[in-house]
N, C-alpha and C positions, 0 to 999 in steps of 0.2 A: 504492499500499500504506500511504504511512503518514499519508493520509488517512481511512484507515478504522481505526485506533488510539482514538479516542476512544471512537467506538462499540462495539469491541471490551469498551472498558475498561469503560463504563455497563454493558454485558451481564453482567461478572462482578460487577460490583458489584450490580447486582438479583439474581445468584444468591446474594451472601452477605449480602448487607444483613439481609432481613430475618428470617432465621433466626440471625445471628450476634446481632441485637437484642433476640430475643425468649428467647435461650440463654445469656447472661452466666453467669447460676448456675442450674443444675439440682439436682433433689434428685429419689430413687429412694429408695424404700421396700419393705421386704419382709419378710416374718413367716413363719418356718419355723413348722412341726410341735410342738405344745406339746409341752414335758418339763418336768423337773425343774429346768434349767436356763437361768435367769432371762435370763444376759449378754447384753449386746448389742455388735452390731459397727457402726462406723462408716466408713465409707471415702471417701475426699475427694478427686478425682481435681483435677488445676493444669490443665487445658488450655495449651501453647504451652511448656513446658518451662524448670521453674526451674531458674535458675541456683543450684546446690548452694555454688558456692566463694562466693559473695555470703550466701545466707542462712544457710548455718554456714561461715563463713571460718578456713582452716587457717591460723591466724595464726602457730603456734607451727614451723611447713614453714619452712625456713629459705630455700626459692624462693621464697616467698609475695609479700614484696615486691617482686622481680625482677621475678614476673611479673605483678602488677599492682601496679606504682607508686605509681597513682593514687587504689587503691580503699582504702587507708587513711583518705586524707581526705576521700572522698566518703562512708564511713560516719561518719567525726567531724561529718558536718555534719546525721544524725541521732540522734546521741549515740554515745558509745564502745561498739564489740562490748563482749557479755555473756559476761564468762567462762564455760566451762564446765570448760574442764582446760586443760594444759600445752599442747596441741596447736589445740584450737577453740574457737571464738567463737559467739555466736548474732549475728545484725544484732539492732542496737539498735532495730527496730519490732516485734523480738517478743517483747515483754515479759511477756506471759501465760504463755507456752509456757517464758521462762526459769524464771519461778515455776514453773512444774510441775517443770522440773527441780530444782529445789532440794527440792521436796517427792519425789522419787523418783518421779513419774510421768507423768514423756517420756524415752522413748529415740530417740538420734539413730543412722539406720543411714548412714554416710556412704558414697562408690565405691562407689553401688549403680546398676545398670540392668536393663534386661529384656534379656530376649538378642537384642535387636534392634542390630545396628551400624549403621544407614546414618541418616541425617539428614531423613525426612520424618514431618513432624507424621500427615499420612493413616496412613502405614501404620505406625507406633509406635505411636499410637492405639489401631490395629484391632488389631493383634498385643497389646497389653497388655492392654485389657479383652475380648479373646476367649480368652487364654490359651492361643494356639497357637505351633506351632514356628517361624510364619514368617505374615508378613501375608497376609490373608484365606484362610488355611487355615479358618479355622474361623468359621462364622457364627454364633454364638449364643456366650454371653459365659460366665466361669467360674464368674459367681456365680449368674445364672440356672443352671446345669448343677447347680451345690450346690444352690441352694433345688430343685431336681425330682427331685436324689438323695432330699432327706429331706422331702418332702413340700411344700414350701413356697410360698407365696404370695406376690406382691411389686406395689406401685404406683409408677409413677415420677409425678413432679409437673412433668410435661411435655407437649409434644404427641405425640412420639414416647419411644417407651422406649430407654433408651440401651440400645447392644449390651452391657455389660456384665450386664446382668438378661434379655438374652434367653436362651430354652430353659426356661426356669419356666413352665408351662401356665397357673399361676395367677395369673402376672402383668400388671397394666394399668398405665396411666397417666392420670394426671390434670393438666388444664393450671391452671396458677393465674391466667391470664388468657387474653383470644381473641386474644391476639398468635400468628399463624399461625408455625410450624416445619416447616423444611423437613428431611427426612430424613436423618443422619446421614451414611447410606452415600449418600447423592445426592451431595453434598459432597465427599466420600470418592471416589467415582468420576469426577467433574468434575476433580479435583485432580491424579490420577494421569493424567487424560485430558494435562492441561498440564504435567505437570509436566516431561515432554522435549522440550517445545517451548522453543528459545530465547528467543520474544518470547512468548507467554502465559505461561509458566511463571512468570515470574518478578511478570507484569500478575495473577495470580491469585493469587500467595503475598502481593503487597502489597494486594491489594485485603483480603484474608482478614485482613491484619496491622493495616489500617487500619481495619475495624469491630473488632476485639478493644483495638483501643487507644480506639475510640469508646468501648467500653462497658466498661472497665475498672474503673469508679467501683462502677457497680453491680453488677461478676461479684464483687469484690475488699472492695468495701466495705459500705454498708448494704444493699443487696442480698442478700447473701451471708450475712451477720449474722441478716435476717430468717428465713431459710428454714434455717440450721440453728438458730435457737431452735425454729422448729414441727419439725424434725426430734428435737429434744428432747423435744417432747411427744407427738410420735406415740411415741416411743422408751416412754417413761414411764406411757402410760397403763398402766394394769391389763392391758386385753387388744390390747393396741398389739404394732407390730411389735418383728422384736431384730435387723434389720440396715438400715440408713441409705445412701443413696448421697450426696453432694453433689458437686456439682461450680464449680469457678471458673475463667474463662476469663482471657486477656489476657498471658499470662507470654512471649508471644516478644519478650523484649526486645533486640533489634535496633540501637535507636538510645536514647539519655538514658535508661540504664539504671538508675541511680542515685535518681531522683526517683520514677519509675517505680515499681520493686520498692520503695522504701520504702512509697509507699500501699499495695501490692499485699500487702504482707506485713501491714503493718500492717492491715489490711481481714481477713486471714484470722487474724491474730490475734483481734481482735474474734469473727468469727464462732467460732470454738473458745472463747471464753470462753461466748459468747452460748449455746453448744452445752452447756456443761457446768452455766451456771446453768438453762436449760429441764429438763435432766437430773434435776437435784434429788440425791434418792438415788441414783437410777440410775448414777450417775459411777462407784459404789465398783464397780460388775462390767460395765464397758465400757471397749473398748477402741477407738481412731480410728488409722486408718491413712491416710496424708496420703502420696501419691504423684503422679509425673508423669512424662510418656510417655519424656524421656531429658533429660541434660545439658544445657551450653553450654559453649563453645571457656573452655580455662583461662586462657589472656589476653583482654583486652579487644579491642576494633575501633578504625578510625581514627573510628569514629562514637559514642564512648563509652560502646556496647553489648556484646552478646556476642551470636556465633550459635550453630546447633547443634552439642552438640557430643555425647557417648556418657555417660559416668556423671557422675551427681548426690546428693541426696540423697534419703531420705525417715524421717518423725517416725512414731511409733508410740506413742501417749499412753493415757492412763486411769488408773482407779483401778486395775486389775486388771494394771496393766503394771509390771514389774519396770525403772523407770526412773532416770534419774541417771546414765545411761552415755552414750558413744559407742561404738557396736559396729563397727567400720571393720580392714578389714585394706588399713592406709594404703598407698598405691602410691609415692608421695609427688608432687612438682609441679618438680620438673629437668627440662630440656627430654629427657632420655633416659629418662626415666620416663613421660613421657605416652602414650595412646594414638594411634598414628599421629602421635606429635609436635605434637598441638595440644589433647589431649582429658584430661581427666582419666579414668584408667584405671580401668574397673569391677573389681574385686575380690570383688563379693557381688550374688548373682543375687536381684533382686527376686520372684523366685516363690519365695525361702527367707522370703521375711518373711510374703507372702500364705497362704502353704499352711498353716502355725501357726493363724494366725487363722479361718483355713477349719474349721482341725480340733475349735480350742478351742471358736466360738461355734455352728457351725453340726456338730461331733460328726459330720462325716465322716472316713473312715479314708483311711489313705496309700493303699491300693490304689484307692482312687474316684481321690486325685486323681491317680495317674502312670495311672491311664486313661483317665479321661474329663474332669476339672477343668483339669489342668495338664500334658499329656502332657511327658514328659522333664524338669520338673521336679528341680531336686536337692532332699536332704534339708532339712529344715526348719533355719530356726535354734534353738538350744534354748537354756532361760532367759531365755524372753520374759514370762513370767507371773509372779506374787507366789503362790508358796504352790503347790501341785499341779496342774498342767494340765490 
């Protein structure tokens, strides 16, 4: 049995190498039916699970330093944390986002999570993109169904249409390169097949993590910035789309998190700055939602990384966003306050942030959201936009 392991590992790596090399950063665009409101929506998906407690550390929580005694020193390697208020700071790599905070165009939503409560990337991403109550309950995406309900069309800049956009009859895909990309559902099915296998499950996850790490620079750096800039060009065109979907991978930071996360967050920051620059005057009527499938453990592991967790952080930015605030029913970081004794406890449903974005930018009704877009979603978070919503 032991002699067969190398060949199995090679097979697993072969399954994920080509698609992940091609999918470090991906872009999807969608244009709803023409209307008087030309405000634009950009959704950025961070695949691999961003550590929200590193991106937006709760430095004012009394349990913070005891929980992550090495975190402050690690942050100082990249500059002092950028203060937001008495409780929260931004990672030093997020210089542009901190400027947006100061001008009131960045809203931070902390202790946020989807309804998913397990720790599988495949299941969490499928549930988040589909909008179902459970993983694989729905085979289309909430954004695709929203576009279908409003008569919209869409295009994905990749070999295969992402799940989030599936369900829009007019959606199509376009690949910026000739690299082949496997269907995301195939990878999800393979992952689920091996997940319960004590030997093959960890091997598959390790292969996935290795290729995420190999593609990290392209996913979170120049490659992401180039796609973000192109998204801005599409959105700012007179007859251009009104919704864009961007992706960045490599956020599964189980080992040596500090330097890896600094590079990724810096790349995200640069990409969002490129998006804004490319949007030009359109920034004033744009919202950008940045989300990830779940958070990470509150305490760091022995490899100076973090493992799969529950609650994390989301960002809402843009010229129409009522920012300069942290929205959070903060649960605390003391041991008794953690979810299952290990994770930041979720107190805000991510769908309560998605729903108002759909209502504002695509004009869907609350009834449509409850019935077909995000079944079972809670009430939308109020007061997210400047002026009347």
